N, C-alpha and C positions, 0 to 999 in steps of 0.2 A: 565306339566311344567307350572309355574305360572309366571306372569308377573306384573310389575307396569304399569298401564295404566291410562291415563287422555285423556279425550275428550274435543276438542273445538267444535266450529260450523262447521269448515271446516277440521280441522286436529285433528288426535289423534296420541299420542306417546305410544309405549310400549317398555319397558325395561326389560330384564330377571331379575328376582328378585335377584339371586345371583350376577349378574354384577352390579345391583343397590347398593349392599353392598359393593362394591370394591371401596375404597375411591380414589385410583389412577385414575380408569376410570371416577368416579365422577368428578374429578378434570378436565380431559381432555375434557369431554363433556361440563362442565361449561365454560371452555375457548374457546372452538371450537364454541359454538353457538352465532351468531352474534345478535340475538333477544332474549336472555336470557331465553330460554325455559327450561334450566337446571340449577339446583342450588345445592349446597352442604348444608345439614343440619347441625346442631350443632356437630352431631357425624361424620360427614364427608361423610356420604352416600348420594345417589342421590336423589333429589327430582326433580319432574316435575312441573314447574310453569304454572298452569292451565290458567292463565289469559293472559299468553303470547303465548299460543299455535297457535291461529289464526294468529299470527305475522309471522309464518313460511314461508320462502321464498324458500323453497325447494332446499337449497344449497347444501345438502348432507354432510356438514362438519361433523355433528354427526355420520354419517354412516362411514366416513373415519376415525373418531377417535376411533372407536370401533371395536371390531372383528366381523366378518361376522354373522348376524343373531341376535345379541344381541340387537340392536335397530331396531325398525320399525317405520316408519313414514306412517301413513295411511291417504289416501285423502278421507275423508268422503263424499265429493261432488262428487266422481267418484266411487261409490259403493264399498268404502273402498279399493280401490287399494293401493297396497304397493309400496312405493318409492323404486325403485331398482336400 
């Protein structure tokens, strides 16, 4: 199982490849995130905005906007603990 992953200094985000290609899910994640970690590319697929990763406030809105297990937020400062 492959995933799109970007790492900041404190936070990493992983999104399942097939889900990242889903333009509806990309729109939901882009709209849900208050600190613009997610964006839609020109083709509508999901992009992770690396420069915004460490702005994550652990609000869980991206987790709530996606099916279980599709998005993972990893706390790199806490032995890569997964926000659950």
